[in-house]
N, C-alpha and C positions, 0 to 999 in steps of 0.2 A: 354572758351567750357565747360573746366572740372566740374565748380561750377553750369551750364546748367545744363549740363549732368544728376550733382550729387540730382540737385532741380528736378528733373525729377521726377529719378529713386520712390527716397527718396518720390513725390506728389503721382506716381504709388501707392507703397508700398502704403500709409495709404490711399486714398480711395478704390484700393480693397477690405480693410482689411475695413475697414469702411461698406461696400457697400455689405462687408459678412457677419460679423454680422449683420444691418440691416437688411440684410434678412431672418437672422437666426434667432432676435428677433419676425417679423412681416410676418407669414406664406403665402404665396397670388401668384399667379404669374404674376395679377397686378404689384402687388409693386415691386414685385421684377428685373418689366421692367423695371419699374420707376427708380425704384434709381440705375440698372444700366446702364442707358442711362443717367442721369441728372453725374454717375462718369463719364465716356466717354470725358461728354461733361465738364464737369471741367478740363479735361486733356485738353484736348483740349486749353480752355482757357490757360491755367495759364505758359501755353508756350510763347505767347505773352506778355501775365504779366509782369511773371518774367525778358521778357528781356526788355523788357518796363525800367522799372527799375535801367535792372544793365545798360543799356545807357545812361539814365539820373545823374547815379551814381557817375561821373569826375563834373560833372553842381551843381546838382541841386538836389538829394535826394528824399526830400520830396515831388516838384513835378510828381517826379517820381511813388512814390506812392501814391501817389490822380493820374492818369494815370493810376495806374494798375489799383490800387478800380472801374473807374467810366465802366472802360469795363470789373472787373468783376462783377459790377452793370448793365450794359446794356446785359452783357448774362445769368443776373437767372432776365429780366425784357422781353425779346423774347422772352428765353425758354416759358416762361410760357404765357404768348402771345400766338409766334408761332410752338415749337415747341412741347410742352405739346398736343395741340390739332391735329396738323401733324403727330405725332407717336400715336396714343389714345394710354397718360400714363393717366396716374387717376394723378390729379395738387397736392394735395398736399404733401403728398411723395416722389414725384420726385422735386417740387424747396424748398420744408424742406430738402432733405437729400445734394439736391448743393448748398441752403445757407451752408449746416452742411459743406460743404466735402470743401466751399469755406475760411472758417473760420480755422478749421483747418491745411489747408495750407496755407496761407498765415501770420500764425503763425508761422511755419517752414520758411516764407525766408525769414528774415533776414541773418539767419545762413550759410546761402550760398553765404550773401550778403556781407559780412567781408569780408577787405581787409587783 
């Protein structure tokens, strides 16, 4: 549970920092709302994705990583089809920032999976 808490804390910090930098670099209320909505969604999706990898680690870590990646891709596609329209967001900043946040936090994930 300590590793999960550490991963979520680092994920929140990295995603918030990234969202803040993006909103400074690309001004606009619509871009800001889209990026922050993506950031919140990434944190929510990364938690179960990390738990899947962690639970599968003793038996088959690669299967867990594959399932976690599938969960992330499904979340990205579902957010693109449904979430963006439902929340009235801009498509490009929402999906690009979400993909970027998923990539960065997935690269950080192995640090918290070490025995």
